[in-house]
C-alpha positions in Angstrom: 0.0 0.0 0.0 2.9 2.4 0.8 4.4 1.7 -2.6 1.1 2.3 -4.4 0.5 5.7 -2.7 3.9 6.9 -4.0 3.0 5.9 -7.5 -0.1 8.1 -7.5 1.5 11.1 -5.7 3.8 12.3 -8.4 1.2 12.5 -11.2 -1.1 14.4 -8.8 1.6 16.8 -8.0 2.4 17.4 -11.7 -1.3 17.8 -12.4 -1.6 20.6 -9.8 1.4 22.4 -11.1 0.1 22.1 -14.7 -3.3 23.5 -13.8 -1.7 26.3 -11.9 0.6 27.2 -14.7 -2.0 26.7 -17.5 -4.9 28.8 -16.3 -8.5 27.9 -17.1 -8.6 27.5 -20.9 -11.6 25.4 -22.0 -13.6 24.1 -24.9 -16.0 26.2 -26.9 -19.7 26.1 -25.9 -22.6 28.3 -27.0 -20.7 29.7 -30.0 -23.4 28.7 -32.6 -25.8 31.3 -31.4 -26.4 33.5 -34.5 -25.0 37.1 -34.6 -25.4 39.9 -37.2 -22.7 40.1 -39.8 -20.2 42.9 -39.6 -18.8 44.8 -42.5 -15.3 43.7 -43.6 -15.6 40.1 -42.6 -15.9 37.0 -44.8 -18.7 34.5 -44.8 -18.5 30.7 -45.2 -21.7 28.7 -45.6 -21.8 25.0 -44.7 -24.4 22.3 -45.1 -24.1 19.7 -42.4 -25.1 16.1 -42.2 -24.6 14.4 -38.8 -25.3 11.3 -36.8 -25.1 13.3 -33.5 -28.1 13.7 -31.3 -29.7 17.1 -30.6 -31.4 15.8 -27.5 -30.2 17.8 -24.5 -28.1 20.1 -26.5 -27.5 23.5 -24.9 -28.5 26.7 -26.7 -25.7 27.6 -29.1 -24.4 24.0 -29.3 -27.1 22.6 -31.6 -25.9 19.0 -31.3 -24.2 16.9 -28.6 -21.6 14.1 -28.7 -24.2 11.4 -28.2 -25.5 9.2 -31.0 -28.6 10.2 -32.8 -31.1 7.6 -34.2 -30.7 8.7 -37.8 -29.2 11.5 -40.0 -29.9 15.1 -39.1 -29.1 18.1 -41.2 -28.2 21.8 -40.6 -27.4 24.9 -42.6 -24.7 27.0 -40.9 -23.0 30.3 -41.9 -19.7 31.4 -40.2 -18.2 34.8 -40.1 -14.4 34.9 -40.6 -12.4 38.0 -39.4 -10.3 39.9 -41.9 -7.0 38.3 -42.8 -5.1 41.1 -41.2 -6.6 40.3 -37.8 -5.8 36.6 -37.8 -3.2 33.9 -38.5 -4.0 31.9 -41.6 -4.6 28.2 -40.7 -6.0 28.9 -37.2 -9.5 29.3 -35.7 -9.8 32.4 -33.6 -12.3 31.3 -30.9 -14.5 33.9 -29.1 -12.9 34.8 -25.8 -16.3 35.8 -24.5 -19.8 35.4 -26.0 -21.1 36.5 -28.4 -17.7 37.1 -29.9 -16.1 40.0 -31.7 -16.5 39.5 -35.5 -13.6 41.9 -36.3 -11.1 39.4 -34.7 -12.9 36.2 -33.9 -15.0 33.5 -35.6 -18.8 34.0 -35.0 -21.9 32.2 -36.2 -24.3 34.1 -38.6 -26.8 31.3 -39.1 -27.5 27.9 -37.6 -30.7 26.3 -38.9 -31.7 22.7 -38.2 -33.4 21.5 -41.4 -34.8 18.2 -42.7 -33.3 16.2 -45.5 -35.6 17.6 -48.1 -34.9 21.2 -47.2 -31.1 20.5 -47.0 -31.2 19.0 -50.5 -33.1 22.0 -51.8 -30.6 24.5 -50.4 -27.7 22.3 -51.6 -29.0 22.2 -55.2 -29.5 26.0 -55.2 -25.9 26.5 -54.2 -24.1 23.8 -56.1 -25.3 25.2 -59.4 -23.2 28.3 -58.7 -20.0 26.3 -57.9 -17.4 25.9 -60.7 -17.6 22.4 -62.1 -20.5 22.0 -59.5 -17.9 20.6 -57.0 -18.8 19.4 -53.5 -16.1 19.1 -50.8 -17.0 16.7 -47.9 -15.0 17.0 -44.7 -15.0 14.2 -42.1 -13.3 15.4 -38.8 -11.3 13.3 -36.3 -11.4 12.2 -32.7 -12.1 14.5 -29.7 -14.1 17.0 -31.7 -17.2 18.9 -30.4 -19.8 19.8 -33.0 -18.9 23.5 -33.0 -15.2 22.7 -33.3 -16.0 20.6 -36.5 -18.0 23.5 -37.9 -15.5 26.3 -37.2 -12.5 24.1 -38.3 -14.1 23.3 -41.6 -15.1 26.9 -42.1 -11.4 27.8 -41.6 -10.2 25.2 -44.1 -12.7 26.3 -46.7 -11.8 30.0 -46.2 -8.0 29.6 -46.1 -7.8 27.2 -48.9 -9.8 29.5 -51.2 -11.7 26.6 -52.6 -14.8 27.3 -54.6 -16.2 23.8 -53.9 -19.5 23.7 -52.0 -18.6 22.6 -48.4 -20.5 19.7 -46.8 -19.6 18.7 -43.3 -20.2 15.2 -42.2 -19.9 15.1 -38.4 -20.1 11.9 -36.3 -20.8 11.6 -32.5 -17.5 12.5 -30.8 -17.9 13.5 -27.2 -14.8 15.7 -27.3 -13.3 14.1 -24.2 -9.9 12.6 -23.8 -11.1 9.5 -22.0 -13.7 8.7 -24.6 -11.3 7.4 -27.4 -13.1 4.1 -27.4 -16.5 5.7 -27.5 -15.4 7.9 -30.4 -14.0 5.0 -32.3 -17.2 3.0 -32.0 -19.2 6.1 -32.9 -17.2 6.4 -36.1 -18.1 2.8 -36.9 -21.7 3.6 -36.0 -21.7 6.3 -38.6 -20.2 4.6 -41.7 -23.6 3.7 -43.2 -24.8 7.3 -42.8 -21.7 8.6 -44.5 -22.2 6.1 -47.3 -25.8 7.3 -47.6 -24.6 11.0 -47.8 -22.1 10.1 -50.5 -24.7 8.2 -52.5 -27.1 11.2 -52.2 -24.4 13.5 -53.7 -23.4 11.0 -56.4 -26.9 10.5 -57.6 -27.8 14.2 -57.5 -27.8 15.4 -61.2 -26.8 18.9 -59.9 -23.4 17.6 -58.7 -20.5 17.4 -61.1 -17.6 16.3 -58.8 -17.1 15.2 -55.2 -13.9 15.5 -53.2 -13.5 14.1 -49.7 -11.1 15.3 -47.0 -10.8 13.1 -43.8 -8.7 13.8 -40.7 -7.4 11.4 -38.0 -10.1 9.0 -36.9 -12.4 10.4 -39.6 -10.4 8.3 -42.0 -11.7 5.2 -40.4 -15.3 6.0 -41.1 -14.4 7.3 -44.5 -12.5 4.2 -45.6 -15.2 2.0 -44.2 -17.9 3.9 -46.1 -15.9 3.8 -49.4 -15.3 0.1 -48.9 -19.0 -0.6 -48.5 -19.9 1.6 -51.5 -17.3 -0.2 -53.7 -18.6 -3.6 -52.6 -22.2 -2.8 -53.1 -21.8 -0.9 -56.3 -18.8 -2.7 -57.7 -16.7 0.4 -57.6 -16.8 4.0 -56.5 -19.1 6.5 -58.2 -17.4 8.2 -61.0 -18.2 11.6 -59.5 -15.8 11.0 -56.6 -12.6 12.6 -58.0 -10.4 13.3 -54.9 -10.0 11.5 -51.6 -7.6 13.1 -49.2 -6.6 11.1 -46.1 -4.9 13.4 -43.6 -3.0 11.9 -40.6 -5.2 8.7 -40.7 -5.5 7.0 -37.4 -6.0 3.6 -39.0 -4.1 0.3 -38.6 -2.0 -0.1 -41.7 -2.9 -3.8 -42.0 -6.6 -3.0 -41.8 -6.1 -0.3 -44.4 -4.5 -2.8 -46.7 -7.7 -5.0 -46.5 -10.0 -1.9 -46.9 -8.2 -0.6 -49.9 -8.2 -4.0 -51.5 -12.0 -3.8 -51.7 -12.0 -0.2 -53.0 -11.8 0.4 -56.7 -9.7 3.6 -56.5 -9.0 3.8 -60.2 -11.7 6.5 -60.7 -10.4 8.8 -58.0 -7.1 10.3 -57.0 -6.1 9.2 -53.4 -3.7 11.5 -51.6 -2.2 10.4 -48.2 -0.8 12.9 -45.7 1.8 11.3 -43.4 4.2 12.4 -40.7 6.6 10.3 -38.6 6.6 13.1 -36.1 2.9 12.7 -35.2 2.9 12.2 -31.5 -0.8 11.4 -31.4 -0.5 8.5 -33.9 2.6 7.3 -31.9 0.3 7.0 -28.8 -2.4 5.4 -30.8 0.0 2.8 -32.0 0.8 1.8 -28.4 -3.0 1.6 -27.8 -3.6 -0.8 -30.7 -1.0 -3.4 -29.9 2.0 -1.6 -31.4 0.6 -1.8 -34.9 1.8 1.0 -37.2 -0.8 3.7 -38.0 -1.3 4.6 -41.7 -0.6 8.3 -41.0 2.8 7.6 -39.5 4.4 5.3 -42.1 7.6 6.0 -44.0 6.3 6.0 -47.6 9.8 5.3 -48.9 10.1 2.0 -47.1 8.7 -1.4 -47.8 6.1 -2.8 -47.7 4.5 0.7 -47.8 6.2 2.0 -50.9 5.2 -0.9 -53.1 1.6 -0.9 -51.9 1.1 2.8 -52.4 2.7 2.7 -55.8 0.5 -0.2 -56.9 -2.6 1.6 -55.7 -1.4 4.8 -57.4 -1.6 6.8 -54.1 -0.1 10.3 -54.0 1.8 10.9 -50.8 2.5 14.2 -49.0 5.2 13.7 -46.4 4.8 16.3 -43.6 7.5 14.9 -41.3 9.8 18.0 -41.7 7.0 20.6 -42.0 6.6 23.0 -39.1 3.2 24.2 -37.8 1.7 25.6 -34.6 0.4 22.2 -33.6 2.7 20.9 -30.8 1.7 17.3 -31.4 2.2 17.3 -35.2 -1.2 15.8 -35.7 -2.9 18.7 -37.3 -0.2 20.0 -39.6 -2.4 19.5 -42.6 -4.7 22.4 -41.6 -2.4 24.9 -39.9 0.2 25.6 -42.5 -1.0 28.3 -44.9 0.7 26.8 -47.9 -1.0 23.4 -47.7 -4.4 24.9 -46.8 -4.3 27.2 -49.8 -3.0 24.5 -52.1 -5.9 22.2 -51.2 -8.2 24.7 -52.9 -5.8 25.2 -55.8 -5.4 21.5 -56.5 -9.1 20.9 -56.2 -9.9 23.6 -58.7 -7.3 22.1 -61.1 -8.5 18.6 -60.6 -5.1 17.6 -59.3 -3.8 15.8 -56.2 -1.7 17.3 -53.4 1.7 15.9 -54.3 4.3 18.1 -52.7 5.5 18.5 -49.2 4.6 22.1 -48.4 2.0 21.9 -45.7 -0.3 22.2 -42.8 -3.9 21.3 -41.7 -4.5 20.8 -38.0 -5.9 21.3 -34.5 -4.7 20.7 -31.0 -6.4 17.4 -30.3 -4.4 16.2 -27.3 -4.6 12.7 -28.7 -1.5 11.4 -27.0 -3.2 11.5 -23.6 -6.4 10.1 -25.0 -5.0 7.2 -26.8 -3.1 6.0 -23.8 -6.1 6.4 -21.6 -8.1 3.7 -23.4 -5.7 0.9 -22.4 -3.5 2.2 -19.6 -6.2 2.9 -17.1 -7.5 6.1 -15.7 -4.8 6.6 -13.1 -2.0 6.1 -15.6 -3.8 8.3 -18.1 -3.6 11.3 -15.7 0.2 10.9 -15.6 0.3 10.7 -19.4 -2.1 13.6 -20.0 -0.7 16.1 -17.5 2.4 17.2 -19.4 0.2 18.1 -22.4 -1.9 20.4 -20.3 0.9 22.8 -20.3 1.2 23.0 -24.1 -2.5 22.4 -25.0 -5.1 24.5 -23.2 -7.9 22.2 -24.4 -6.3 19.3 -22.5 -6.8 21.1 -19.2 -10.6 20.9 -19.3 -10.4 17.1 -19.7 -8.0 16.6 -16.9 -10.7 17.4 -14.4 -12.8 14.7 -16.1 -10.0 12.2 -15.7 -9.5 12.9 -12.1 -13.2 12.6 -11.4 -13.3 9.2 -13.1 -10.1 8.2 -11.2 -11.8 9.1 -7.9 -14.9 7.1 -8.9 -12.8 4.1 -9.9 -10.9 4.2 -6.7 -14.1 4.5 -4.7 -15.6 1.5 -6.5 -12.5 -0.5 -5.9 -12.5 0.3 -2.2 -16.2 -0.6 -1.9 -15.7 -3.9 -3.6 -12.8 -4.7 -1.3 -14.9 -3.9 1.7 -17.6 -6.2 0.4 -15.1 -9.0 0.1 -13.8 -8.5 3.6 -17.3 -8.5 5.0 -18.1 -11.8 3.4 -18.0 -14.7 5.9 -15.5 -17.5 5.3 -17.1 -20.8 4.3 
């Protein structure tokens, strides 16, 4: 018992120091309450399809991280501050509500709509897009609904793409300890994503479809594309670009998935980085199996497989961005964000290594938490609270669960002691 208490004392001490040094930064809530547009700002309009539930959602959040019973839709407009007041590749979150449009992202419209109305609004807008292009974004792990909305708005704005943005957002709770829940929620949503892609492919108003997936969003994306290819004996011809950014997918599983996907009609581009700390942690979680987003594309067996499948690879290992974990580089480097739009417009893949798309996900702590146990996860998470303000909010949740687990263990032990010997 004495040895065990020493084991827990050090993480607790580090935690207290991190919280004291880090302040009280937290996650965004209530930012989807509509505000009037201000002159001099830019406007990005997104159509949203989601498997999240709206039950119990607070005003200004619209949807929660829980699983809905079917597909829901929304039409959201986001105001982007002038370029001179912001850093390209970053989301400027409101410090206080309702937010200052001159220097922060704010919401202009947030309408929940049914599928018929969503399709009507989509068709009215896609007709104005060059080549009638649609860009579908699938976010990653540990992402609140508002975070998915604002991040995609940032990517659309900073890339300069003229494609019509469609956000597919699945039920992520946005909590570090819910890695397992998020992964299962991604699997839960693969049929829904397949349905959305079928809707777009069958819509005569649509000319081309591009898909951009990040992190765990690659799992649901690859599963949906695999299902489509099996059901339809190939992908729809309208799917022209599939961009897999920092995919948190087992490489062996990916090999089986891509074997069922007829990728000849689309250009597949893979963003990788061997400096991605989040994927390094995920590898430890999943039995030390290499993650697709962390491979060395010049080594075998990866090089041969990617060449056979005609994958284009963007190696971001040496690219610098403001993401301390290296997991969101694809979004935060101005060059890559802008080039996404340029290459989409030209019908080309991203094939160079200038780069950046990202967000501070704090995945190192989360991945470890799913297998190391709550107590150990506190020790793993704490150092990242210093560099990632969003991690700090989740540390309280980890400590609360740790306390609950320890209480349950103590109660169970007391019950065992109380049992008479027979």
